[in-house]
C-alpha positions as CSV (number, residue, x, y, z in Angstrom):
1,M,16.5,20.3,-1.3
2,S,18.3,18.8,-4.2
3,S,16.9,18.1,-7.7
4,K,18.0,14.8,-7.9
5,R,15.5,12.3,-9.7
6,V,14.1,9.5,-8.0
7,V,13.2,6.5,-10.0
8,V,11.5,3.0,-9.5
9,T,13.9,0.1,-10.9
10,G,12.1,-3.1,-8.4
11,L,9.2,-4.0,-7.5
12,G,7.6,-6.6,-5.4
13,V,4.1,-7.9,-3.7
14,T,2.3,-10.6,-2.1
15,S,-1.8,-9.6,-2.1
16,P,-5.0,-11.4,-2.0
17,V,-4.8,-11.7,-5.2
18,G,-1.5,-13.3,-6.3
19,G,1.8,-14.4,-4.4
20,D,4.0,-12.0,-6.7
21,V,4.1,-8.8,-9.0
22,S,3.4,-10.6,-12.2
23,S,0.5,-12.7,-10.9
24,T,-1.0,-10.0,-8.6
25,W,-1.1,-7.7,-12.0
26,D,-2.5,-9.9,-14.2
27,A,-5.2,-10.6,-11.2
28,L,-5.7,-6.9,-10.8
29,V,-6.1,-6.3,-14.5
30,N,-8.4,-9.1,-15.2
31,G,-10.9,-7.9,-12.5
32,R,-10.1,-11.2,-10.0
33,S,-11.7,-10.8,-6.3
34,G,-9.2,-12.2,-3.8
35,V,-12.0,-11.8,-0.9
36,R,-12.7,-15.1,0.5
37,A,-15.1,-16.4,3.7
38,L,-12.7,-17.3,6.6
39,T,-12.2,-20.7,7.6
40,E,-11.0,-20.8,11.3
41,D,-13.0,-21.5,13.8
42,W,-13.1,-18.4,15.2
43,A,-14.9,-16.5,12.5
44,E,-18.2,-18.1,13.7
45,Q,-18.6,-16.2,16.6
46,L,-17.9,-12.4,14.2
47,P,-20.2,-10.6,12.6
48,V,-18.0,-10.3,9.7
49,K,-17.1,-14.0,8.3
50,I,-15.2,-12.3,4.9
51,A,-10.9,-11.1,4.4
52,A,-9.0,-11.3,1.8
53,R,-5.9,-13.0,3.2
54,V,-2.9,-13.9,0.8
55,A,-2.9,-15.7,-2.4
56,V,0.4,-17.6,-0.9
57,E,1.5,-18.2,2.3
58,P,4.8,-16.9,3.4
59,T,5.9,-19.8,4.5
60,E,5.6,-21.2,0.8
61,V,8.4,-19.0,0.5
62,L,10.5,-18.0,3.3
63,E,12.9,-20.6,4.9
64,R,11.1,-22.4,8.2
65,V,13.3,-21.3,10.5
66,K,13.5,-17.5,9.0
67,A,9.3,-17.8,8.9
68,R,9.2,-18.7,12.7
69,R,10.8,-15.9,13.9
70,L,8.8,-13.4,12.1
71,D,5.5,-12.0,12.5
72,R,3.1,-12.5,9.7
73,S,3.5,-8.7,8.7
74,A,7.2,-9.3,9.0
75,Q,6.8,-12.2,6.6
76,L,4.5,-10.9,4.0
77,A,7.1,-7.7,3.8
78,M,10.3,-10.0,3.7
79,V,8.2,-11.8,0.5
80,A,7.6,-8.4,-1.4
81,A,10.9,-7.3,-0.4
82,M,13.0,-10.2,-1.7
83,E,11.3,-10.2,-5.1
84,A,11.5,-6.4,-5.4
85,W,15.5,-6.8,-4.4
86,A,15.8,-9.8,-7.2
87,D,13.8,-7.4,-9.7
88,S,15.9,-4.6,-9.5
89,G,18.8,-6.7,-10.1
90,L,21.0,-5.5,-7.3
91,A,20.8,-8.7,-5.8
92,D,22.9,-9.7,-7.9
93,A,25.2,-6.7,-8.5
94,A,29.0,-6.3,-9.1
95,E,30.8,-5.9,-5.8
96,G,31.1,-2.3,-5.6
97,T,27.9,-1.5,-7.2
98,I,26.1,-0.6,-3.8
99,D,27.7,1.8,-1.2
100,H,25.9,0.0,1.7
101,D,26.5,3.0,3.7
102,R,23.9,4.6,1.6
103,L,21.4,2.0,1.1
104,G,18.5,2.9,3.1
105,V,14.8,1.5,4.5
106,A,11.5,3.1,4.8
107,F,8.8,0.5,5.5
108,A,5.9,0.8,7.3
109,S,3.1,-1.0,9.0
110,G,-0.5,0.8,10.5
111,I,-0.5,-2.2,13.2
112,G,2.6,-4.3,13.2
113,G,3.0,-7.3,14.7
114,V,-0.3,-7.5,15.9
115,Q,-0.8,-11.1,16.0
116,T,2.6,-11.9,18.1
117,L,1.2,-9.9,20.8
118,L,-1.9,-11.2,21.4
119,D,-0.5,-14.9,20.6
120,N,1.6,-14.2,23.4
121,Y,-0.6,-12.7,25.4
122,D,-2.8,-15.8,25.5
123,V,0.6,-17.6,26.2
124,L,1.0,-15.7,29.1
125,R,-3.1,-15.8,30.5
126,E,-2.9,-19.6,29.7
127,K,0.5,-21.0,30.6
128,G,2.2,-18.4,32.8
129,P,5.1,-15.7,32.2
130,R,7.9,-18.4,31.5
131,R,5.8,-19.8,28.4
132,V,6.1,-16.3,26.4
133,S,8.4,-16.6,23.7
134,P,12.1,-14.9,24.1
135,L,11.5,-13.6,20.4
136,A,8.3,-11.7,21.1
137,V,9.4,-8.7,21.6
138,P,11.9,-8.3,18.0
139,M,8.6,-10.0,16.4
140,L,5.9,-7.5,17.4
141,M,7.8,-4.2,17.5
142,A,6.6,-2.2,14.7
143,N,9.9,-1.5,12.8
144,A,10.4,-5.2,13.0
145,S,9.9,-5.4,8.8
146,A,11.9,-2.5,8.2
147,A,14.7,-3.6,10.6
148,N,14.6,-7.3,9.1
149,I,14.4,-6.0,5.4
150,S,17.9,-3.9,6.1
151,L,19.7,-7.0,7.8
152,Y,18.6,-9.1,4.4
153,V,19.8,-6.5,2.1
154,G,23.0,-4.8,4.4
155,A,21.1,-1.5,4.7
156,R,23.5,0.7,6.7
157,A,21.7,4.2,5.8
158,A,18.4,5.4,8.2
159,V,16.2,1.9,8.4
160,N,12.4,3.7,9.3
161,T,9.3,3.0,9.7
162,P,6.2,5.3,9.2
163,I,3.2,4.4,11.4
164,S,0.2,6.7,9.8
165,A,-2.4,4.2,9.8
166,C,-3.8,3.5,6.1
167,A,-1.7,6.1,5.1
168,S,1.6,4.5,6.4
169,G,2.6,2.8,2.8
170,N,2.4,5.7,0.7
171,E,4.6,7.9,3.4
172,A,6.8,5.3,3.5
173,I,7.9,6.1,-0.2
174,S,7.8,9.7,0.3
175,L,9.9,9.8,3.1
176,A,12.1,7.2,0.6
177,V,12.3,9.9,-1.8
178,D,13.6,12.4,0.7
179,Q,16.4,10.0,2.1
180,I,17.3,10.3,-1.7
181,R,16.7,13.8,-2.7
182,L,18.4,15.1,0.3
183,G,21.5,13.4,-0.3
184,R,21.7,10.4,2.2
185,A,20.8,7.5,0.5
186,D,21.2,6.5,-3.1
187,I,18.9,3.4,-2.8
188,V,16.2,2.9,-0.5
189,V,13.8,-0.1,-0.4
190,A,10.3,1.2,0.7
191,G,6.7,0.2,0.7
192,G,4.0,-1.2,3.5
193,T,3.0,-4.6,5.5
194,E,0.0,-5.7,7.4
195,A,-1.4,-8.7,8.8
196,A,-4.4,-8.2,11.0
197,I,-6.8,-10.9,10.3
198,H,-7.3,-11.7,13.7
199,P,-10.2,-12.0,15.7
200,L,-9.5,-8.9,18.2
201,P,-8.8,-6.5,15.2
202,M,-11.3,-7.5,13.4
203,A,-14.0,-7.6,16.2
204,A,-12.8,-3.6,16.9
205,F,-13.4,-2.8,13.1
206,A,-16.6,-4.4,13.0
207,Q,-17.8,-2.6,16.2
208,M,-16.6,1.0,15.2
209,M,-18.9,0.1,11.6
210,A,-16.1,0.0,9.6
211,L,-16.2,-3.4,8.0
212,S,-19.0,-4.7,5.4
213,K,-21.2,-6.9,6.6
214,N,-22.7,-8.0,3.6
215,D,-23.6,-11.7,3.6
216,G,-23.7,-12.0,0.2
217,D,-21.1,-13.6,-2.5
218,P,-17.4,-12.4,-0.7
219,T,-15.8,-11.2,-3.9
220,T,-18.8,-8.6,-4.2
221,V,-18.6,-7.2,-1.0
222,S,-15.6,-4.4,-1.5
223,R,-17.5,-2.4,-3.9
224,P,-16.1,1.3,-3.9
225,W,-18.6,4.1,-4.9
226,D,-21.5,1.9,-5.7
227,T,-24.3,2.8,-3.8
228,A,-24.6,-0.6,-2.1
229,R,-21.3,-0.1,-0.4
230,D,-21.6,-0.3,3.4
231,G,-17.6,-0.6,4.6
232,F,-14.3,-1.9,3.3
233,V,-13.2,-5.9,3.2
234,L,-10.4,-6.4,5.9
235,G,-7.2,-7.7,3.5
236,E,-3.8,-8.4,4.1
237,G,-0.5,-8.5,2.3
238,A,2.9,-6.4,1.1
239,G,4.3,-3.9,-1.3
240,C,7.9,-3.1,-2.1
241,L,9.3,-0.4,-4.4
242,V,13.4,-0.3,-4.7
243,L,13.7,3.6,-5.5
244,E,16.9,5.0,-6.4
245,S,18.6,7.9,-7.5
246,E,18.4,8.0,-11.4
247,E,22.5,8.6,-11.3
248,H,22.7,5.8,-9.7
249,A,20.4,3.6,-11.6
250,L,21.6,4.6,-14.8
251,A,25.1,4.4,-14.0
252,R,24.5,0.7,-13.2
253,G,22.1,0.0,-16.4
254,A,19.4,-0.4,-14.5
255,R,15.5,-1.2,-15.7
256,I,13.7,2.3,-14.8
257,Y,9.8,1.7,-14.3
258,A,8.6,5.1,-13.3
259,T,9.6,8.0,-11.9
260,V,8.9,9.5,-8.4
261,L,7.8,13.1,-9.3
262,G,6.8,14.4,-5.9
263,A,4.8,13.9,-2.2
264,G,2.3,15.7,-0.4
265,I,1.7,15.3,3.4
266,T,-1.2,17.0,5.8
267,A,-3.4,16.4,8.4
268,D,-7.5,16.5,8.7
269,S,-7.2,17.6,12.6
270,H,-10.8,16.8,12.1
271,D,-11.6,13.5,13.9
272,I,-9.9,10.2,15.1
273,A,-11.6,7.9,12.1
274,Q,-14.0,9.7,10.7
275,P,-12.6,12.0,7.2
276,D,-13.2,15.6,6.6
277,P,-16.4,15.4,4.9
278,A,-15.3,18.4,2.3
279,G,-12.0,16.6,2.0
280,R,-10.1,19.7,2.7
281,G,-6.8,17.7,4.4
282,G,-6.6,15.1,1.2
283,A,-7.2,18.1,-1.1
284,R,-4.1,19.7,0.0
285,A,-2.1,16.6,0.1
286,I,-2.6,16.4,-3.6
287,V,-1.8,20.1,-4.4
288,R,1.1,19.8,-2.4
289,A,2.4,16.7,-4.6
290,L,1.3,18.3,-7.9
291,H,3.5,21.1,-6.4
292,E,6.6,19.0,-5.2
293,A,6.2,17.2,-8.7
294,D,6.1,20.5,-11.1
295,V,3.0,18.8,-12.7
296,S,-0.2,20.5,-13.9
297,P,-3.7,19.0,-13.2
298,G,-4.1,18.3,-16.9
299,D,-0.6,16.4,-16.6
300,I,-2.4,13.8,-14.7
301,A,-3.7,11.0,-16.5
302,H,-4.9,8.1,-13.5
303,I,-5.5,8.2,-10.0
304,N,-5.1,5.5,-8.0
305,A,-7.7,6.2,-5.5
306,H,-7.8,5.4,-1.9
307,A,-11.2,5.0,-2.0
308,T,-11.9,2.1,0.8
309,S,-15.9,1.2,-0.1
310,T,-17.2,3.3,3.0
311,P,-20.3,5.6,2.8
312,Q,-18.5,8.8,3.5
313,G,-15.1,8.4,2.8
314,D,-15.6,7.5,-1.1
315,I,-17.4,10.6,-1.4
316,A,-15.2,12.9,0.2
317,E,-12.3,11.7,-2.1
318,G,-14.2,12.5,-5.2
319,L,-14.7,16.1,-3.6
320,M,-11.1,16.1,-3.1
321,I,-10.2,15.0,-6.7
322,H,-12.7,17.6,-8.3
323,A,-11.3,20.7,-5.8
324,T,-7.6,19.8,-7.0
325,L,-7.9,18.9,-10.6
326,G,-10.8,21.2,-11.5
327,S,-12.0,20.8,-14.8
328,H,-9.4,18.2,-15.8
329,A,-11.5,16.3,-13.3
330,G,-13.2,14.5,-15.6
331,D,-10.6,13.9,-17.9
332,V,-8.5,11.3,-15.6
333,V,-9.1,7.8,-15.2
334,V,-9.6,6.2,-11.7
335,T,-10.0,3.3,-10.0
336,S,-9.8,1.4,-6.6
337,T,-8.0,-1.8,-6.7
338,K,-9.3,-2.4,-3.2
339,S,-12.1,-3.7,-5.1
340,M,-10.4,-7.1,-5.5
341,T,-7.7,-7.1,-2.6
342,G,-9.6,-5.8,0.2
343,H,-7.8,-3.1,2.5
344,L,-4.4,-3.9,3.5
345,L,-4.0,-0.8,6.2
346,G,-0.9,0.2,6.3
347,G,0.2,-1.9,3.6
348,A,-2.4,-0.7,1.0
349,G,-0.5,2.5,-0.3
350,A,2.2,0.3,-0.7
351,L,0.4,-2.2,-3.0
352,E,-1.3,0.9,-4.8
353,A,1.7,2.4,-5.6
354,V,3.2,-0.7,-7.3
355,A,0.0,-0.7,-9.2
356,T,0.1,2.7,-10.0
357,V,3.5,2.2,-11.3
358,L,2.7,-1.0,-13.5
359,A,-0.2,1.6,-14.7
360,L,2.3,3.9,-16.4
361,H,4.4,0.9,-17.3
362,H,2.1,-0.8,-19.0
363,R,-0.3,1.9,-19.7
364,V,-3.0,-0.2,-18.9
365,V,-5.2,0.9,-15.5
366,P,-6.8,-2.2,-14.1
367,P,-10.7,-1.9,-13.3
368,T,-12.8,-1.2,-10.4
369,I,-15.2,-4.1,-10.2
370,N,-18.5,-4.2,-8.1
371,L,-19.7,-1.1,-9.4
372,D,-23.0,-1.5,-10.3
373,D,-24.4,1.5,-9.3
374,L,-22.6,4.7,-9.5
375,D,-23.2,6.8,-6.5
376,P,-24.6,9.8,-7.9
377,Q,-22.5,12.3,-6.0
378,V,-19.4,10.8,-7.3
379,E,-18.7,12.6,-10.9
380,L,-15.5,10.8,-11.6
381,D,-14.5,8.7,-14.7
382,I,-14.0,5.2,-13.0
383,A,-12.5,2.8,-15.1
384,T,-14.9,-0.8,-14.3
385,K,-13.1,-2.4,-17.4
386,P,-9.3,-2.0,-18.7
387,R,-8.5,1.1,-19.7
388,D,-5.5,2.3,-21.8
389,L,-3.3,5.1,-20.9
390,P,-2.1,7.7,-23.6
391,L,1.8,7.5,-24.8
392,G,4.1,10.0,-23.9
393,D,4.8,11.6,-20.6
394,I,2.0,11.3,-18.8
395,A,1.8,11.0,-14.7
396,A,-0.5,9.2,-12.2
397,L,-1.4,9.8,-8.5
398,N,-1.3,7.5,-5.9
399,N,-3.9,8.7,-2.6
400,S,-3.8,7.0,0.7
401,F,-5.6,8.3,3.6
402,G,-5.6,6.7,7.3
403,F,-7.4,7.5,10.8
404,G,-6.1,10.4,12.6
405,G,-6.4,12.1,10.0
406,A,-3.2,11.2,7.9
407,N,-3.7,11.8,4.3
408,V,-0.5,11.3,1.8
409,A,-0.7,11.7,-2.1
410,V,2.3,10.5,-4.1
411,V,3.0,11.6,-7.9
412,F,4.5,8.5,-10.3
413,G,5.4,10.0,-14.1
414,S,5.9,7.8,-16.9
415,H,9.6,6.9,-18.1
C-alpha cells in the first residue's frame, strides 16, 4: 500500500441534535440531548416509547420529488452528503478539478431501507401485489444511499456499501482510506446512515433486551458508563466525510480539517449479539489501528467511544482501552456522544467520526451527559463537561463495535 496521506476536507451531518454540522456540534459541546418521546400511535403498543429522531426532517432539505423516491435512510444520507460535498468546496470546483473516474463513494448502513420494505409488505397484504411500489427495490436495497450519492456527485470509481451492523459507518471510512492509499481514487465520499425508528425494529430490539426501558425523562435515559444504564436508545441520522489524498487537496487549495492516520478491523468470533466480555477483539482492532497510523498509545489524546449505554458493552470497551493504551489510558479524554444522540446503528460510526474530527479541529471534547454515578469497573477519564485538548500534533480514536462481533477503530490526526 502506498504512503499517501488521506485528509478530511468536507463534513456533513443530520442528527437528533441538529440538522447540519454547525447545529449538531453546538448541541454536542453544550450537552443537549436529542432523545424524545415518540408521538406516533403505534408507539403506545411498544415497551419502549422513546427514540432520537433527527432534529430536522429530510423533506425540509430535499426536493419533494427526489425525497419521494428515497427510503428515509437514503434521504438522511443525501442530506449529510450534500452538506459535506458543499463544505469541501468540490461542489463549486473549477472544471477539471475533479477526475470523476477517480471519485468514489463508500457509504454504509446497518439495515438499509427497512421502512420501505415493511411499508410495502403492508401494502402487499392489504391491497395486493399490483399496489406495491415499482420503486420499492431501488429504495430498499442496502446500497441505495451509496448509489444515490454517487449519482449526485458523479462518482465513477468504486461505490461501496459496508454492512457490519453498528460498525458499518467506521468501516466505510476505513474502506475509503484504502481506496485512496491503493491509488484507486483521489476523492471518496464516506459515511453511514440509518433510519430504523419503526415498530418492528424497535419491538425486535426491545425483545432482545437491547433497548433501555427506563420510563423517566427521555433526555436522561442514554447514560453510558453510569451504574443505572440498562440499554441503548435508538437514534437515526447520517454522517458524511469527504476524504482526499493530501496531494489532491493541497493542489486545489482545500481546507483540511484533519488527517485519517489509520484503521483496524477485527472480529470477535464470540457471539452474534454480545461482545467478548474481555474486549479482546476490539482491543486487537485498536492495536491494528495504532500500528497502521504509526502512532504510540501516548499520542492518543481523545477517544470518542462506542459506549452505547449497555451493561456489558461499556465495561468491555473500558477493558479494551486499558489493554491497548496501558499506562496512558488514564491520560486520554474519553466521551460518548451517544449520551445525546442515541445509537444510530450503521450511522453511528460516521456521525462520531465527524465529532472526533471536530474535536481535533476545535481542540475541545464534547461531554458525556447523564453520567451521575460512574460504574466502578470503568476506570477512564470521561469528560462530563467540555474539555480542552492540547495544542500541537495529537491523535484521536473513534471506536465502533457491532452485532456479529464486528470491530472497527479509526485513528484521526490533527492538521
